LOVOVO-164693 format. One line per field, with one value per residue: residue number from 1; residue in one letter; x, y, z of N, C-alpha, C, O, CB in turn. Coordinates in Angstrom, 1 decimal, padded with zeros to 4 digits. Atoms other than C-alpha are relative to their C-alpha. Glycine has a CB too. Example, Ala and Ser with C-alpha at 12.3 -4.5 7.8 and 13.67 -1.06 7.14 Angstrom:
sefi	c(1 2)
vexvex	c(a s)
n_u	c(000.9 -000.9)
n_v	c(-001.2 -001.1)
n_w	c(000.0 000.0)
ca_u	c(012.3 013.7)
ca_v	c(-004.5 -001.1)
ca_w	c(007.8 007.1)
c_u	c(000.9 -000.8)
c_v	c(001.2 001.1)
c_w	c(000.0 000.8)
o_u	c(001.9 -000.3)
o_v	c(001.2 002.2)
o_w	c(000.7 000.9)
cb_u	c(-001.0 000.4)
cb_v	c(000.0 000.5)
cb_w	c(001.2 -001.4)
% end
This chain:
sefi	c(1 2 3 4 5 6 7 8 9 10 11 12 13 14 15 16 17 18 19 20 21 22 23 24 25 26 27 28 29 30 31 32 33 34 35 36 37 38 39 40 41 42 43 44 45 46 47 48 49 50 51 52 53 54 55 56 57 58 59 60 61 62 63 64 65 66 67 68 69 70 71 72 73 74 75 76 77 78 79 80 81 82 83 84 85 86 87 88 89 90 91 92 93 94 95 96 97 98 99 100 101 102 103 104 105 106 107 108 109 110 111 112 113 114 115 116 117 118 119 120 121 122 123 124 125 126 127 128 129 130 131 132)
vexvex	c(m k k a g t g g e n p r s p k d v d r l v g e n i r r l r i q r n l t l a q t a g e l g i s h q q l q k y e t g a n r l s a g t l c a v a a v l g v s i e l l f r d e g a v p g k a a s r q a r a m e e l r t e g s y w l g r a r s e q k l r q m v q v l k a l s s e n)
n_u	c(001.6 -000.1 001.7 000.2 -000.9 -000.9 -000.5 000.6 001.8 001.3 000.3 001.5 000.8 000.7 -001.5 000.8 001.0 001.6 000.0 000.2 000.9 000.8 000.5 001.2 001.6 000.9 000.4 001.1 001.5 000.7 000.7 001.7 000.9 000.1 -000.2 -000.6 000.4 000.6 -001.1 -001.0 001.4 -000.1 -001.3 -000.1 -001.0 000.3 -000.2 -001.3 -001.2 -000.1 -000.7 -001.1 -000.8 001.0 -001.5 -000.8 -000.8 -000.4 000.1 000.8 -000.3 000.0 001.4 000.0 -000.2 000.7 001.1 -000.1 -000.3 001.2 001.1 000.1 000.2 -001.2 -000.7 -001.1 -001.3 000.8 -000.5 -001.9 -000.6 -000.5 000.3 -001.7 -001.4 -000.9 000.8 000.4 000.2 001.2 000.6 000.2 000.7 001.3 000.3 000.5 001.5 001.6 000.1 000.3 001.2 000.6 000.1 001.0 001.8 000.2 -000.1 001.1 000.7 -000.1 000.3 001.1 000.1 001.1 -000.2 000.3 -000.4 -000.7 000.7 000.3 -000.8 -000.1 000.7 -000.8 -001.4 000.1 000.6 -001.2 -001.4 000.5 -000.4 -000.7)
n_v	c(-000.8 -001.3 000.1 -001.5 -000.6 000.0 -001.1 000.2 -000.5 000.7 000.8 -000.2 -001.1 000.1 000.2 -000.7 001.2 -000.1 -001.6 000.2 000.8 -000.8 -001.4 000.3 000.8 -002.1 -000.9 000.6 -000.1 -001.1 -000.3 001.2 -000.7 000.9 -000.6 000.1 001.0 000.9 001.2 001.2 000.8 001.1 000.8 000.8 -001.0 -001.0 -000.8 -001.1 001.0 -000.5 -001.4 000.2 000.6 -000.7 -000.9 000.7 -000.2 001.1 001.3 000.9 001.8 000.6 -000.2 -001.3 -000.7 001.0 -000.6 -001.4 000.4 000.3 -000.9 -001.2 -000.3 000.3 001.0 -000.1 -000.3 -001.3 -000.6 -000.2 -000.1 -000.9 -001.2 -001.3 000.4 000.7 -001.1 000.7 -000.9 -000.2 001.1 001.1 -000.4 000.3 001.4 000.3 -000.3 000.8 000.7 -000.8 000.0 001.2 001.0 -001.4 000.7 001.0 -000.4 -000.8 001.0 000.9 000.5 000.2 000.5 000.6 000.4 -001.2 -000.9 000.3 -000.2 -001.5 -000.2 000.2 -000.9 -001.7 000.2 000.6 -001.3 -000.4 000.8 -000.4 -001.1 -000.1)
n_w	c(000.5 -001.3 000.0 -001.2 -001.4 000.0 000.7 001.8 001.0 -000.4 001.8 000.2 000.0 001.3 000.7 000.4 001.0 -000.4 000.4 001.8 -000.3 -000.8 000.5 001.3 -000.6 -000.4 001.0 000.3 -001.2 -000.2 001.5 -000.2 -001.1 -001.0 -001.3 -001.5 -001.0 000.6 000.5 -000.7 -000.2 000.5 000.1 -001.4 -000.7 -000.6 000.8 -000.2 000.3 001.6 000.5 000.2 001.4 001.5 000.0 -000.5 -001.4 -000.4 001.7 -000.1 000.4 001.2 000.0 000.3 001.8 000.4 -000.2 000.3 001.3 000.4 000.1 000.9 000.9 000.8 -000.5 -000.4 001.0 000.0 -001.3 -000.7 000.8 -000.8 001.5 -000.2 000.1 002.1 001.1 001.2 000.7 000.0 000.5 -000.8 -001.3 000.6 000.1 -001.3 000.0 000.1 -000.9 -001.3 000.2 -000.6 -001.1 -000.9 000.2 -000.3 -001.4 -000.3 001.0 -001.4 -001.2 -000.3 -000.9 000.3 001.5 000.4 -000.1 000.7 001.1 001.0 000.3 001.3 001.1 000.2 001.3 001.8 000.8 000.7 000.4 001.4 000.6 001.1)
ca_u	c(091.6 092.3 089.4 087.6 089.5 092.5 093.2 091.9 088.6 085.8 085.7 081.9 081.2 079.6 082.0 081.5 079.0 076.7 077.0 076.0 073.3 072.0 071.7 069.6 067.3 066.3 066.3 064.2 061.7 061.4 060.7 057.7 056.5 057.0 057.3 060.2 057.4 055.4 058.4 060.1 056.0 056.2 060.1 058.8 061.3 061.3 061.9 064.5 066.8 065.4 067.0 070.1 071.0 069.2 072.6 074.9 075.3 074.4 074.6 072.1 072.0 071.5 067.8 067.5 068.2 066.2 063.5 064.1 064.6 061.1 059.0 060.8 059.9 063.4 066.3 069.2 071.5 069.5 070.7 074.3 074.4 076.4 075.2 078.4 081.0 081.0 080.3 078.4 077.8 074.6 072.8 073.6 072.3 069.5 069.1 069.5 066.9 064.7 065.5 064.9 061.4 060.8 061.3 059.4 056.1 056.9 057.1 053.5 052.0 052.7 051.2 047.9 045.7 042.8 042.5 040.1 042.5 045.3 042.8 042.9 046.0 047.2 044.6 046.1 049.1 048.1 046.4 049.8 051.9 049.4 049.9 053.1)
ca_v	c(-083.0 -079.6 -080.1 -076.3 -074.3 -075.3 -072.4 -074.5 -074.1 -076.4 -078.9 -078.6 -075.6 -074.4 -074.5 -072.1 -074.6 -074.6 -070.6 -071.4 -073.9 -071.4 -068.6 -070.6 -072.2 -067.7 -067.0 -069.8 -069.7 -066.0 -066.2 -068.9 -066.0 -068.4 -067.0 -068.1 -069.3 -070.9 -073.0 -074.2 -075.5 -077.6 -078.7 -079.4 -076.7 -073.8 -070.5 -069.1 -073.0 -072.4 -068.7 -070.2 -072.7 -069.9 -067.6 -070.5 -069.9 -074.1 -077.4 -079.2 -083.1 -085.3 -085.7 -081.9 -080.9 -083.9 -082.3 -078.7 -079.6 -081.2 -078.6 -075.9 -078.0 -078.6 -081.0 -081.6 -080.7 -077.0 -076.3 -076.6 -074.9 -071.8 -068.8 -066.5 -069.1 -069.8 -067.0 -067.9 -066.5 -065.1 -068.0 -070.4 -067.7 -067.7 -071.1 -071.4 -068.9 -070.6 -073.7 -071.9 -071.0 -074.6 -075.7 -072.5 -073.9 -076.9 -075.9 -074.0 -076.8 -079.3 -077.5 -077.8 -079.3 -080.5 -082.0 -079.4 -076.7 -078.3 -078.7 -074.9 -074.5 -076.4 -074.7 -071.1 -072.8 -074.2 -070.7 -068.8 -071.3 -070.8 -067.4 -067.7)
ca_w	c(-150.2 -147.5 -145.0 -143.5 -141.5 -142.7 -144.9 -148.1 -150.3 -148.4 -151.2 -150.2 -150.5 -153.9 -157.0 -160.0 -162.0 -159.0 -159.6 -163.2 -162.5 -159.6 -162.1 -165.0 -162.7 -161.2 -165.3 -166.4 -162.9 -163.8 -167.7 -166.6 -164.1 -161.2 -157.7 -155.3 -153.2 -156.1 -157.0 -154.1 -152.9 -155.6 -155.2 -151.5 -150.2 -148.3 -150.6 -148.8 -149.4 -153.3 -153.3 -151.9 -155.0 -157.6 -155.8 -155.5 -151.9 -151.5 -154.2 -154.9 -155.1 -158.0 -157.0 -156.6 -160.2 -161.2 -159.8 -160.4 -163.7 -164.2 -162.8 -164.8 -167.7 -169.2 -169.3 -167.2 -169.5 -170.1 -166.3 -166.8 -169.9 -169.9 -173.0 -171.7 -172.4 -176.7 -178.6 -181.4 -184.7 -185.2 -186.8 -183.8 -181.3 -183.4 -183.3 -179.4 -179.2 -180.8 -179.0 -175.8 -177.3 -177.6 -174.7 -172.7 -175.0 -174.3 -170.5 -170.8 -172.9 -169.8 -167.5 -169.0 -166.6 -168.4 -172.4 -173.1 -172.2 -174.1 -176.8 -177.5 -176.7 -179.5 -181.7 -181.0 -182.1 -185.4 -186.2 -185.6 -186.9 -190.3 -190.7 -192.3)
c_u	c(000.1 -001.7 -000.2 000.8 001.4 001.3 -000.3 -001.0 -000.8 000.0 -001.6 -000.8 -000.1 000.9 -000.8 -001.5 -001.2 -000.4 -001.0 -001.1 -001.0 -000.8 -001.0 -001.4 -001.2 -000.2 -000.9 -001.3 -000.7 -000.7 -001.1 -000.8 -000.7 001.0 001.7 -001.0 -000.8 001.0 000.5 -001.6 000.0 001.0 -000.5 001.0 -000.4 000.8 001.5 000.9 -000.4 001.0 001.7 000.4 -000.6 001.5 001.3 000.8 -000.1 -000.2 -001.0 000.3 -000.6 -001.5 -000.5 -000.2 -000.4 -001.1 -000.6 -000.2 -001.6 -000.9 000.5 -000.5 001.0 000.7 000.9 000.8 -000.3 000.8 001.7 000.6 000.9 000.3 001.1 001.1 000.5 -001.0 000.0 -000.2 -001.5 -001.5 000.0 000.0 -001.6 -000.6 -000.2 -000.8 -001.2 000.0 -000.7 -001.5 -000.7 -000.5 -000.8 -001.9 000.0 -000.6 -002.1 -001.2 000.0 -001.0 -001.9 -001.0 -001.8 000.2 -000.5 000.9 001.0 -000.3 000.0 001.3 000.8 -000.7 000.7 001.2 000.2 -000.4 001.6 000.9 -000.5 000.2 000.8 -000.2)
c_v	c(000.9 000.0 001.7 000.5 -000.4 000.7 -000.2 -000.4 -001.3 -001.1 -000.4 000.7 000.4 000.5 001.3 -000.5 000.2 001.5 -000.1 -000.5 000.5 000.7 -000.5 -000.6 001.8 000.2 -000.7 -000.2 001.6 000.0 -001.0 000.8 -000.9 001.1 -001.0 -001.0 -001.5 -001.6 -000.4 -000.7 -001.0 -001.3 -001.0 000.5 001.3 001.4 000.5 -001.7 000.1 001.4 -000.4 -000.6 000.8 001.2 -000.7 000.3 -001.8 -000.5 -000.4 -001.2 -000.1 000.1 001.2 000.3 -001.1 000.6 001.2 -000.3 -000.4 001.1 001.2 -000.6 -000.2 -001.1 000.5 001.1 001.8 001.0 000.5 001.2 001.6 001.0 000.6 -000.6 -000.2 000.8 -000.3 000.9 000.4 -000.9 -000.8 000.6 -000.1 -001.0 -000.5 000.8 -000.5 -001.1 000.1 000.4 -001.3 000.1 000.9 -000.5 -000.9 000.0 000.4 -001.7 -001.1 000.7 000.7 -001.1 -000.7 000.1 001.0 001.4 000.2 -000.2 001.7 000.6 -000.3 000.8 001.2 -000.6 -000.2 001.2 001.0 -000.5 000.1 000.8 000.9 000.6)
c_w	c(001.8 000.8 000.3 000.7 000.1 -001.3 -001.6 -000.3 001.3 -001.3 000.0 -000.1 -001.5 -000.7 -001.1 -001.1 001.1 000.5 -001.3 000.4 001.2 -000.9 -001.5 000.8 000.2 -001.5 -000.5 001.0 -000.9 -001.5 000.1 001.0 001.3 001.1 000.5 000.5 -000.6 -000.4 000.8 000.6 -001.0 000.1 001.7 000.9 000.6 -001.4 000.3 -000.5 -001.6 -000.3 000.2 -001.0 -000.5 000.7 000.3 001.7 000.9 -001.2 000.4 -000.4 -001.6 -000.3 000.1 -001.2 -000.9 000.0 000.0 -001.7 -000.6 000.5 -000.6 -001.7 -001.0 000.4 000.9 -000.1 000.1 001.2 000.4 -001.2 000.2 -001.7 000.3 -000.6 -001.8 -000.5 -001.2 -001.3 -000.1 000.0 001.3 001.3 -000.2 000.2 001.4 000.8 -000.1 000.9 001.5 000.5 000.2 001.2 001.0 -000.3 000.5 001.8 000.2 -000.2 000.9 001.1 -000.2 000.9 000.1 -001.6 -000.5 000.0 -000.6 -001.5 -001.0 000.4 -001.1 -001.2 -000.1 -000.2 -001.2 -000.4 -000.2 -000.3 -001.6 -000.7 -000.4 -001.2)
o_u	c(-000.2 -002.8 000.8 001.5 002.0 002.4 -000.2 -001.5 000.1 -000.4 -002.2 -002.0 000.6 001.7 -001.9 -002.2 -002.3 -001.2 -002.0 -001.7 -002.1 -002.0 -001.7 -002.6 -002.2 -001.3 -001.9 -002.4 -001.8 -001.8 -001.8 -001.8 -001.9 002.0 001.6 -000.8 -000.9 000.7 001.2 -001.3 -000.3 000.8 -000.1 001.3 -001.5 001.7 002.4 001.7 000.6 001.7 002.6 001.3 -001.7 002.1 002.2 002.0 000.6 -000.6 -001.3 001.0 -000.9 -002.1 -001.5 -001.3 000.1 -001.8 -001.8 -001.3 -002.0 -001.6 -000.4 -000.7 000.6 000.4 001.0 001.1 000.4 001.3 002.4 001.7 000.9 001.3 001.8 001.9 001.6 -002.2 001.0 -000.2 -002.2 -002.5 -001.2 000.2 -002.5 -001.8 -001.2 -001.2 -002.3 -000.7 -001.6 -002.0 -001.6 -001.7 -001.5 -002.9 -001.0 -001.6 -002.7 -002.0 -000.9 -001.5 -002.6 -000.4 -002.5 001.0 000.2 000.6 001.3 000.5 -000.3 001.4 001.2 -000.1 001.3 001.9 001.2 000.1 002.1 002.0 000.4 000.3 000.5 000.7)
o_v	c(000.5 000.1 002.3 -000.2 -000.2 000.4 000.5 -001.2 -001.9 -000.9 -001.0 000.6 -000.2 001.4 001.8 000.2 000.6 001.8 000.6 000.3 000.0 000.8 000.3 -000.7 002.1 000.7 000.0 -000.5 001.8 000.4 -001.2 000.3 -001.1 001.8 -002.1 -002.3 -002.6 -002.7 -001.4 -001.9 -002.1 -002.5 -002.1 -000.2 001.6 001.0 000.8 -001.3 000.3 001.5 000.0 000.1 000.4 001.9 -000.2 000.3 -002.0 000.0 -000.4 -001.4 000.8 000.7 001.2 000.5 -001.2 000.8 001.4 -000.1 000.2 001.4 002.2 000.2 -000.5 -001.8 001.7 002.1 002.5 002.1 001.1 001.7 002.0 001.0 000.6 000.1 -000.5 000.7 -000.6 002.1 -000.5 -000.8 -001.1 000.0 -000.4 -000.9 -001.2 000.4 -000.6 -000.9 -000.6 000.3 -001.4 000.3 000.3 -000.6 -001.1 -000.7 000.0 -002.3 -001.8 000.0 001.4 -002.1 -001.0 000.9 001.8 002.3 001.4 -000.1 002.1 001.8 000.7 001.3 001.6 000.1 000.0 001.4 001.3 -000.1 000.2 000.6 002.0 000.5)
o_w	c(002.9 000.3 000.5 001.4 001.1 -001.7 -002.6 000.5 001.9 -002.4 -000.9 -000.1 -002.3 -000.2 -000.8 -001.8 000.7 001.4 -001.3 001.1 001.3 -000.8 -002.3 000.5 -000.2 -001.6 -000.8 000.6 -001.3 -001.7 -000.9 001.4 001.6 000.9 -000.1 000.6 -000.2 -000.6 000.5 000.5 -000.5 000.0 002.1 001.9 000.4 -002.0 -000.4 -001.3 -002.2 -001.3 -000.6 -001.6 -000.3 -000.1 001.0 002.1 001.9 -002.2 001.6 -001.4 -002.4 -001.3 -000.6 -001.6 -001.9 -001.1 000.3 -002.2 -001.6 -000.4 -000.6 -002.6 -002.1 001.3 001.1 000.6 001.0 001.0 001.2 -001.2 001.3 -002.5 -000.7 -001.1 -002.3 -000.6 -001.9 -001.0 000.3 000.7 001.6 002.4 000.6 000.4 001.7 001.9 000.5 001.9 002.0 001.6 000.9 001.6 001.7 000.4 001.3 002.2 001.2 000.5 000.6 001.9 000.5 001.0 001.0 -002.1 -001.1 -000.8 -000.9 -002.4 -002.1 000.1 -001.7 -002.0 -001.1 -001.0 -001.9 -001.6 -001.3 -000.1 -002.5 -002.0 -000.7 -002.1)
cb_u	c(-002.0 000.3 -000.8 -000.9 -000.5 -000.2 001.5 000.7 -000.3 -001.4 001.2 -000.6 000.5 -001.3 000.6 000.9 000.7 -000.5 001.6 001.0 000.6 000.6 001.6 000.8 000.5 001.7 001.0 000.4 000.7 000.9 001.0 000.3 -001.3 000.6 -001.8 000.1 -001.1 -000.5 001.0 001.5 -001.2 -000.1 001.7 000.3 000.9 000.8 -001.0 000.4 -000.1 -001.7 -000.7 000.4 -000.1 -002.7 000.0 000.7 -001.1 -000.5 001.2 -001.0 -001.1 000.7 -000.4 000.9 001.8 000.1 -000.1 001.6 001.3 -000.4 -000.7 001.8 -000.3 000.9 000.7 000.4 -000.1 -001.9 -000.3 001.4 -001.0 001.3 -001.5 000.8 000.2 000.0 000.4 -001.3 000.5 000.1 000.8 001.1 000.4 -000.1 001.3 000.9 -000.2 -000.5 001.1 000.8 -000.1 000.9 001.6 000.5 -000.7 001.2 001.3 -000.3 000.8 001.8 001.2 -000.2 000.6 -001.4 -000.5 -001.0 000.0 000.3 -001.3 -001.7 000.3 -000.3 -001.5 000.2 000.7 -001.2 -001.5 000.5 000.3 -000.8 -000.1 000.1)
cb_v	c(-001.7 002.1 -001.2 000.0 -000.6 -001.1 000.2 -000.9 -000.8 001.2 -001.9 -000.3 001.1 000.5 -002.0 000.8 -002.1 -001.3 000.6 -001.1 -001.2 000.8 001.2 -001.5 -001.1 002.1 000.5 -001.2 000.3 001.3 -000.1 -002.1 000.8 -001.7 -000.2 001.6 000.8 000.7 000.2 000.7 001.0 000.5 001.5 -001.3 000.3 -000.3 001.0 000.9 -001.7 000.5 001.6 -000.3 -001.4 000.6 001.2 -000.2 001.5 -000.5 -001.4 000.3 -001.3 -001.6 -000.7 000.6 000.4 -001.1 -000.2 000.8 -001.3 -001.2 000.2 000.8 001.0 000.9 -000.8 -000.7 -000.8 -000.4 -001.1 -002.2 -000.2 -000.7 001.3 000.3 -001.5 -002.3 001.3 -000.9 -000.3 000.6 -000.7 -001.1 001.5 -000.1 -000.8 -000.2 000.6 -000.8 000.0 001.3 000.5 -001.0 -000.5 002.2 -000.4 -000.7 001.7 001.8 -000.3 -000.1 000.7 000.0 000.9 000.9 -001.3 000.2 000.2 -000.8 -000.5 001.2 -000.1 -001.2 000.3 001.2 -000.9 -001.4 001.1 000.5 -002.0 000.0 000.3 -000.9)
cb_w	c(-000.3 -001.1 001.5 001.1 001.3 000.3 000.4 -000.9 -002.7 000.1 -000.4 000.5 000.9 -000.3 -000.8 -000.5 -000.1 001.4 -000.5 -001.0 000.4 001.0 -000.5 -001.4 002.5 000.9 -000.9 -000.3 002.5 000.4 -001.5 000.9 -000.8 -000.4 001.3 001.0 001.0 -001.0 -001.0 001.6 -000.2 -001.0 000.1 -000.2 -000.8 001.8 000.0 002.3 000.9 -000.5 001.2 000.6 -000.8 000.2 001.2 -001.0 001.0 001.2 -000.6 -000.3 001.2 000.2 001.0 000.4 -000.6 000.7 000.5 000.7 000.0 000.4 001.3 000.0 000.3 -000.2 -001.0 -000.4 -002.1 000.5 000.9 -000.2 -001.1 001.2 -000.1 001.8 001.0 -001.0 -000.1 000.4 -001.1 -000.9 -001.3 -000.1 000.6 -001.1 -000.6 000.7 -000.5 -001.5 000.0 -000.1 -001.1 000.1 000.7 -001.1 -001.4 -000.4 000.2 -001.3 -001.4 000.6 001.4 -000.9 000.9 000.7 -000.5 000.6 000.8 000.6 000.4 000.4 000.7 -000.1 000.4 001.4 000.0 -000.6 001.2 000.3 000.8 -000.2 000.2 -000.2)
% end
């Protein structure tokens, strides 16, 4: 391996996968209407550091990946998913969209801070699901 400054790429510098993970973190954070500051606060890091992760400027450690996945309410695997890499049929795109919506719904259910609030959320979901 070449060292930084010797004409080769620094082996510790961010790679395409780091940028992909960062893009997914940003997309999921925005889908959940979370600001950089809110998400960074839950992670115990500065919003500037989170922004560096999202842009792929800095690599995430395994521990940070676990924490980000927990805060966003997703599996670590979802952070590595490249939606644009595998062109799928309409049915598989719809299945991925449904999976993403289920994940997002699970995230919001997990954010309920009281039993009463969670019961209300479940009642709304039950009512909506019976409208078919």
